[in-house]
MIDOSE-1310 file (N, C-alpha, C; in nm, 2 decimals, decimal comma, always signed):
residues 170
mssa	-12,88/-3,51/-2,92/-12,85/-3,61/-3,01/-12,83/-3,74/-2,93; -12,89/-3,85/-2,98/-12,88/-3,97/-2,90/-12,74/-4,03/-2,93; -12,70/-4,13/-2,85/-12,57/-4,19/-2,87/-12,57/-4,27/-3,00; -12,68/-4,33/-3,04/-12,68/-4,41/-3,17/-12,66/-4,31/-3,28
ttia	-12,72/-4,19/-3,28/-12,71/-4,09/-3,38/-12,57/-4,04/-3,39; -12,50/-4,02/-3,27/-12,37/-3,97/-3,27/-12,27/-4,07/-3,33; -12,29/-4,20/-3,30/-12,21/-4,31/-3,36/-12,23/-4,31/-3,51; -12,35/-4,30/-3,56/-12,38/-4,30/-3,70/-12,31/-4,18/-3,77
vris	-12,32/-4,07/-3,71/-12,25/-3,95/-3,77/-12,10/-3,97/-3,77; -12,04/-4,02/-3,67/-11,90/-4,05/-3,67/-11,86/-4,15/-3,77; -11,93/-4,25/-3,79/-11,90/-4,36/-3,89/-11,91/-4,29/-4,03; -12,02/-4,22/-4,05/-12,04/-4,15/-4,18/-11,92/-4,05/-4,21
lcis	-11,88/-3,98/-4,11/-11,77/-3,89/-4,13/-11,64/-3,96/-4,16; -11,61/-4,08/-4,09/-11,49/-4,16/-4,12/-11,49/-4,21/-4,26; -11,61/-4,26/-4,30/-11,62/-4,31/-4,44/-11,60/-4,20/-4,54; -11,65/-4,08/-4,52/-11,63/-3,97/-4,61/-11,48/-3,93/-4,62
imtl	-11,42/-3,93/-4,50/-11,27/-3,90/-4,50/-11,19/-4,00/-4,58; -11,22/-4,13/-4,56/-11,15/-4,24/-4,62/-11,17/-4,24/-4,77; -11,27/-4,18/-4,82/-11,30/-4,18/-4,97/-11,24/-4,06/-5,04; -11,19/-3,96/-4,96/-11,13/-3,84/-5,02/-11,00/-3,88/-5,09
pmpa	-10,97/-3,81/-5,20/-10,84/-3,84/-5,26/-10,73/-3,80/-5,17; -10,62/-3,88/-5,17/-10,50/-3,85/-5,09/-10,43/-3,74/-5,15; -10,38/-3,64/-5,07/-10,30/-3,54/-5,13/-10,17/-3,59/-5,19; -10,11/-3,51/-5,28/-9,99/-3,55/-5,35/-9,87/-3,58/-5,25
vfsa	-9,88/-3,52/-5,14/-9,77/-3,53/-5,04/-9,75/-3,68/-5,00; -9,85/-3,76/-5,01/-9,85/-3,89/-4,97/-9,83/-3,99/-5,09; -9,80/-3,94/-5,21/-9,79/-4,02/-5,32/-9,66/-4,10/-5,32; -9,65/-4,21/-5,39/-9,53/-4,29/-5,39/-9,41/-4,21/-5,45
esva	-9,44/-4,12/-5,55/-9,34/-4,04/-5,61/-9,27/-3,94/-5,52; -9,34/-3,90/-5,41/-9,29/-3,80/-5,32/-9,21/-3,86/-5,21; -9,21/-3,99/-5,19/-9,14/-4,06/-5,08/-9,00/-4,07/-5,12; -8,91/-4,02/-5,03/-8,77/-4,03/-5,06/-8,72/-4,18/-5,04
vgpk	-8,65/-4,23/-5,14/-8,60/-4,37/-5,13/-8,45/-4,37/-5,11; -8,39/-4,26/-5,08/-8,25/-4,26/-5,06/-8,17/-4,20/-5,17; -8,04/-4,20/-5,17/-7,96/-4,14/-5,27/-7,98/-4,21/-5,40; -7,96/-4,14/-5,51/-7,97/-4,19/-5,65/-7,84/-4,19/-5,71
fedy	-7,82/-4,29/-5,80/-7,69/-4,31/-5,87/-7,65/-4,18/-5,94; -7,75/-4,11/-6,00/-7,72/-3,99/-6,08/-7,67/-3,88/-5,99; -7,69/-3,88/-5,86/-7,64/-3,78/-5,77/-7,49/-3,79/-5,75; -7,43/-3,90/-5,79/-7,29/-3,93/-5,77/-7,22/-3,97/-5,90
avti	-7,27/-3,91/-6,01/-7,22/-3,94/-6,15/-7,08/-3,91/-6,16; -7,01/-3,99/-6,24/-6,86/-3,96/-6,27/-6,84/-3,99/-6,42; -6,73/-3,94/-6,47/-6,68/-3,97/-6,61/-6,62/-4,11/-6,61; -6,65/-4,19/-6,71/-6,61/-4,32/-6,71/-6,47/-4,33/-6,78
rtea	-6,38/-4,40/-6,72/-6,25/-4,43/-6,78/-6,27/-4,51/-6,91; -6,21/-4,47/-7,02/-6,24/-4,54/-7,15/-6,16/-4,67/-7,17; -6,03/-4,67/-7,12/-5,95/-4,78/-7,14/-5,98/-4,89/-7,04; -5,97/-5,01/-7,08/-6,00/-5,13/-6,99/-5,88/-5,14/-6,90
pagl	-5,90/-5,18/-6,77/-5,79/-5,21/-6,68/-5,71/-5,33/-6,73; -5,58/-5,32/-6,71/-5,49/-5,43/-6,76/-5,49/-5,55/-6,67; -5,56/-5,54/-6,56/-5,56/-5,65/-6,47/-5,46/-5,62/-6,35; -5,45/-5,71/-6,26/-5,37/-5,68/-6,14/-5,22/-5,69/-6,18
qgnf	-5,15/-5,58/-6,16/-5,01/-5,58/-6,19/-4,93/-5,58/-6,06; -4,83/-5,66/-6,06/-4,75/-5,66/-5,94/-4,80/-5,76/-5,83; -4,74/-5,75/-5,72/-4,77/-5,84/-5,61/-4,85/-5,77/-5,50; -4,97/-5,82/-5,47/-5,06/-5,76/-5,37/-5,07/-5,86/-5,26
pdlp	-4,98/-5,87/-5,16/-4,98/-5,97/-5,06/-5,10/-5,96/-4,97; -5,16/-5,84/-4,96/-5,28/-5,83/-4,87/-5,41/-5,87/-4,94; -5,40/-5,89/-5,07/-5,52/-5,92/-5,15/-5,55/-6,07/-5,14; -5,66/-6,12/-5,09/-5,69/-6,26/-5,08/-5,69/-6,32/-5,22
aqar	-5,65/-6,45/-5,23/-5,65/-6,51/-5,36/-5,78/-6,51/-5,43; -5,89/-6,53/-5,35/-6,02/-6,53/-5,41/-6,06/-6,40/-5,47; -6,01/-6,29/-5,40/-6,04/-6,16/-5,45/-5,96/-6,13/-5,58; -5,83/-6,18/-5,59/-5,75/-6,16/-5,71/-5,82/-6,24/-5,82
deln	-5,86/-6,36/-5,80/-5,93/-6,44/-5,91/-6,05/-6,37/-5,95; -6,14/-6,33/-5,86/-6,26/-6,26/-5,90/-6,24/-6,13/-5,97; -6,14/-6,05/-5,93/-6,11/-5,93/-5,99/-6,06/-5,95/-6,14; -5,97/-6,05/-6,16/-5,92/-6,08/-6,29/-6,04/-6,12/-6,38
ttfa	-6,13/-6,20/-6,33/-6,25/-6,24/-6,41/-6,34/-6,12/-6,44; -6,36/-6,03/-6,34/-6,44/-5,91/-6,35/-6,38/-5,81/-6,45; -6,24/-5,81/-6,45/-6,17/-5,71/-6,54/-6,20/-5,74/-6,68; -6,24/-5,86/-6,72/-6,27/-5,89/-6,86/-6,39/-5,81/-6,91
dgin	-6,47/-5,76/-6,81/-6,59/-5,68/-6,85/-6,56/-5,53/-6,84; -6,44/-5,50/-6,79/-6,40/-5,36/-6,78/-6,44/-5,29/-6,65; -6,43/-5,16/-6,64/-6,46/-5,09/-6,53/-6,61/-5,10/-6,50; -6,65/-5,13/-6,37/-6,79/-5,15/-6,34/-6,84/-5,06/-6,22
fagt	-6,75/-4,97/-6,17/-6,78/-4,88/-6,06/-6,70/-4,75/-6,06; -6,77/-4,64/-6,03/-6,71/-4,51/-6,01/-6,62/-4,46/-6,12; -6,64/-4,51/-6,24/-6,56/-4,45/-6,35/-6,42/-4,51/-6,37; -6,36/-4,55/-6,26/-6,22/-4,60/-6,26/-6,20/-4,72/-6,18
atia	-6,30/-4,78/-6,13/-6,28/-4,89/-6,03/-6,36/-5,01/-6,08; -6,32/-5,12/-6,01/-6,39/-5,25/-6,03/-6,43/-5,30/-5,89; -6,56/-5,34/-5,88/-6,60/-5,41/-5,76/-6,60/-5,56/-5,79; -6,54/-5,63/-5,70/-6,54/-5,78/-5,71/-6,61/-5,83/-5,58
vwgc	-6,70/-5,92/-5,60/-6,78/-5,98/-5,49/-6,77/-6,13/-5,50; -6,75/-6,19/-5,38/-6,74/-6,33/-5,37/-6,82/-6,39/-5,25; -6,85/-6,51/-5,25/-6,92/-6,58/-5,14/-6,83/-6,60/-5,02; -6,89/-6,58/-4,90/-6,81/-6,61/-4,78/-6,89/-6,70/-4,69
gtgc	-6,97/-6,78/-4,75/-7,06/-6,88/-4,67/-7,20/-6,88/-4,74; -7,28/-6,96/-4,68/-7,42/-6,97/-4,73/-7,49/-6,84/-4,72; -7,53/-6,78/-4,83/-7,61/-6,66/-4,83/-7,52/-6,54/-4,79; -7,39/-6,55/-4,79/-7,30/-6,44/-4,75/-7,22/-6,39/-4,87
msgg	-7,20/-6,26/-4,87/-7,12/-6,20/-4,98/-7,02/-6,10/-4,92; -6,90/-6,10/-4,97/-6,81/-6,00/-4,93/-6,74/-5,95/-5,06; -6,65/-5,86/-5,05/-6,58/-5,81/-5,17/-6,50/-5,69/-5,14; -6,48/-5,62/-5,24/-6,40/-5,50/-5,23/-6,39/-5,42/-5,36
vfda	-6,31/-5,31/-5,36/-6,30/-5,22/-5,47/-6,15/-5,22/-5,51; -6,12/-5,23/-5,64/-5,99/-5,21/-5,69/-6,00/-5,09/-5,78; -5,92/-4,98/-5,75/-5,92/-4,86/-5,83/-5,81/-4,87/-5,93; -5,84/-4,88/-6,06/-5,74/-4,90/-6,16/-5,65/-4,77/-6,18
rtek	-5,71/-4,66/-6,14/-5,63/-4,53/-6,15/-5,52/-4,53/-6,05; -5,54/-4,57/-5,92/-5,44/-4,57/-5,82/-5,38/-4,71/-5,80; -5,44/-4,81/-5,86/-5,39/-4,95/-5,84/-5,39/-4,99/-5,69; -5,49/-4,94/-5,62/-5,51/-4,97/-5,48/-5,63/-5,06/-5,46
wfef	-5,62/-5,15/-5,36/-5,73/-5,24/-5,33/-5,79/-5,20/-5,19; -5,92/-5,19/-5,19/-6,00/-5,16/-5,07/-6,09/-5,28/-5,04; -6,07/-5,35/-4,93/-6,16/-5,46/-4,90/-6,28/-5,41/-4,82; -6,40/-5,45/-4,85/-6,51/-5,41/-4,77/-6,49/-5,45/-4,62
pfai	-6,52/-5,36/-4,53/-6,50/-5,40/-4,39/-6,62/-5,46/-4,33; -6,70/-5,53/-4,41/-6,82/-5,60/-4,37/-6,85/-5,71/-4,46; -6,94/-5,79/-4,42/-7,00/-5,90/-4,50/-7,15/-5,88/-4,50; -7,22/-5,91/-4,61/-7,36/-5,90/-4,62/-7,42/-6,03/-4,64
hrsv	-7,53/-6,06/-4,57/-7,60/-6,18/-4,57/-7,74/-6,16/-4,63; -7,79/-6,26/-4,69/-7,93/-6,26/-4,75/-8,02/-6,22/-4,63; -8,12/-6,14/-4,67/-8,22/-6,10/-4,57/-8,36/-6,09/-4,62; -8,45/-6,04/-4,54/-8,59/-6,02/-4,59/-8,59/-5,92/-4,70
qsds	-8,51/-5,82/-4,70/-8,51/-5,72/-4,80/-8,44/-5,76/-4,93; -8,35/-5,86/-4,92/-8,27/-5,90/-5,03/-8,30/-6,05/-5,05; -8,38/-6,09/-5,15/-8,41/-6,23/-5,16/-8,30/-6,32/-5,20; -8,19/-6,26/-5,24/-8,07/-6,34/-5,27/-7,94/-6,26/-5,24
adka	-7,84/-6,33/-5,20/-7,72/-6,26/-5,17/-7,66/-6,19/-5,30; -7,69/-6,25/-5,42/-7,64/-6,19/-5,54/-7,69/-6,05/-5,56; -7,81/-6,02/-5,51/-7,87/-5,89/-5,53/-7,83/-5,79/-5,41; -7,74/-5,83/-5,33/-7,70/-5,75/-5,21/-7,63/-5,62/-5,25
fsfr	-7,56/-5,62/-5,36/-7,47/-5,50/-5,40/-7,53/-5,44/-5,52; -7,56/-5,31/-5,52/-7,61/-5,23/-5,63/-7,51/-5,12/-5,66; -7,46/-5,12/-5,78/-7,36/-5,02/-5,82/-7,36/-5,00/-5,97; -7,31/-4,89/-6,02/-7,30/-4,87/-6,17/-7,16/-4,82/-6,20
hdsr	-7,12/-4,84/-6,33/-6,99/-4,80/-6,37/-6,98/-4,64/-6,38; -7,09/-4,57/-6,39/-7,09/-4,43/-6,40/-7,13/-4,35/-6,28; -7,12/-4,42/-6,16/-7,16/-4,36/-6,03/-7,07/-4,40/-5,92; -7,05/-4,31/-5,82/-6,97/-4,35/-5,70/-7,05/-4,41/-5,59
llii	-7,18/-4,42/-5,62/-7,28/-4,47/-5,51/-7,28/-4,62/-5,51; -7,27/-4,68/-5,39/-7,28/-4,82/-5,36/-7,40/-4,84/-5,27; -7,50/-4,92/-5,31/-7,61/-4,95/-5,22/-7,61/-5,09/-5,19; -7,61/-5,12/-5,06/-7,60/-5,26/-5,01/-7,73/-5,29/-4,94
tglc	-7,79/-5,40/-4,97/-7,91/-5,44/-4,91/-7,89/-5,58/-4,85; -7,92/-5,59/-4,72/-7,91/-5,73/-4,66/-7,88/-5,71/-4,51; -7,83/-5,81/-4,46/-7,79/-5,82/-4,31/-7,64/-5,79/-4,30; -7,61/-5,68/-4,25/-7,47/-5,64/-4,24/-7,41/-5,70/-4,12
neer	-7,30/-5,78/-4,14/-7,22/-5,84/-4,04/-7,31/-5,92/-3,94; -7,42/-5,98/-4,00/-7,51/-6,06/-3,92/-7,57/-5,98/-3,80; -7,57/-5,84/-3,81/-7,62/-5,76/-3,70/-7,74/-5,67/-3,74; -7,73/-5,60/-3,85/-7,82/-5,50/-3,89/-7,88/-5,54/-4,03
dgqf	-8,02/-5,54/-4,03/-8,09/-5,57/-4,16/-8,14/-5,44/-4,22; -8,11/-5,41/-4,34/-8,16/-5,29/-4,41/-8,09/-5,26/-4,54; -8,09/-5,13/-4,57/-8,03/-5,08/-4,69/-7,92/-4,98/-4,64; -7,80/-4,99/-4,70/-7,69/-4,91/-4,65/-7,63/-4,84/-4,78
hfvw	-7,61/-4,70/-4,76/-7,57/-4,62/-4,87/-7,43/-4,57/-4,85; -7,34/-4,59/-4,94/-7,20/-4,55/-4,93/-7,16/-4,48/-5,06; -7,06/-4,39/-5,05/-7,01/-4,32/-5,17/-6,86/-4,35/-5,17; -6,80/-4,38/-5,29/-6,66/-4,40/-5,30/-6,59/-4,27/-5,32
dgrq	-6,49/-4,24/-5,24/-6,41/-4,12/-5,25/-6,28/-4,13/-5,32; -6,25/-4,25/-5,38/-6,13/-4,28/-5,44/-6,03/-4,35/-5,36; -6,06/-4,36/-5,23/-5,97/-4,43/-5,13/-6,05/-4,53/-5,04; -6,18/-4,49/-5,01/-6,26/-4,57/-4,92/-6,40/-4,55/-4,94
lvpl	-6,49/-4,63/-4,88/-6,63/-4,61/-4,88/-6,67/-4,52/-4,77; -6,74/-4,41/-4,80/-6,79/-4,32/-4,70/-6,93/-4,34/-4,68; -6,98/-4,36/-4,55/-7,12/-4,38/-4,52/-7,20/-4,26/-4,55; -7,31/-4,27/-4,61/-7,40/-4,16/-4,64/-7,52/-4,14/-4,54
dapa	-7,53/-4,24/-4,45/-7,65/-4,24/-4,36/-7,61/-4,31/-4,23; -7,69/-4,30/-4,13/-7,67/-4,36/-4,00/-7,66/-4,51/-4,01; -7,75/-4,58/-4,09/-7,73/-4,73/-4,10/-7,60/-4,77/-4,16; -7,55/-4,70/-4,26/-7,42/-4,73/-4,32/-7,31/-4,71/-4,22
lacl	-7,32/-4,61/-4,14/-7,21/-4,58/-4,04/-7,22/-4,69/-3,94; -7,34/-4,73/-3,90/-7,35/-4,84/-3,80/-7,29/-4,97/-3,86; -7,31/-5,00/-3,98/-7,27/-5,12/-4,05/-7,11/-5,12/-4,04; -7,05/-5,01/-4,06/-6,90/-5,00/-4,05/-6,85/-5,03/-3,91
sd	-6,93/-4,99/-3,81/-6,88/-5,00/-3,67/-6,92/-5,13/-3,60; -6,99/-5,22/-3,67/-7,03/-5,35/-3,61/-6,90/-5,44/-3,60
């Protein structure tokens, strides 16, 4: 077989392979996209939180104001908690969790900045009232860009993956 014929056969074979249907293993549905809110479902507390009771000296004034505003909408996270988020600079968001059941405040140990993955800082935090899962997308502490998965255990955020663990250690 001449070299021209060999090249023609190889090209023909490549074209044939490229036109074959892709197996289901490579379909978009089969690609894991991380934890799902449903995997961390909780029962939702029915009564609305009364607001911040007592003196919380460690709670920043901005957090207290944002929490009281957010409380008007009721529980928004993990069945018994409220996440409050506020700006900490241009394209920067920080916040924390107030658990109405324990009346404890947990401030996020990181700040999230707008990134390529998150077109706005407002979309950096994804959470639901009926799930303990918190998904954060952005630039963590100006160090790591990506998506970070945490689960609320009633006292703190527990990292679910290596990027989330790295975000906590920056």
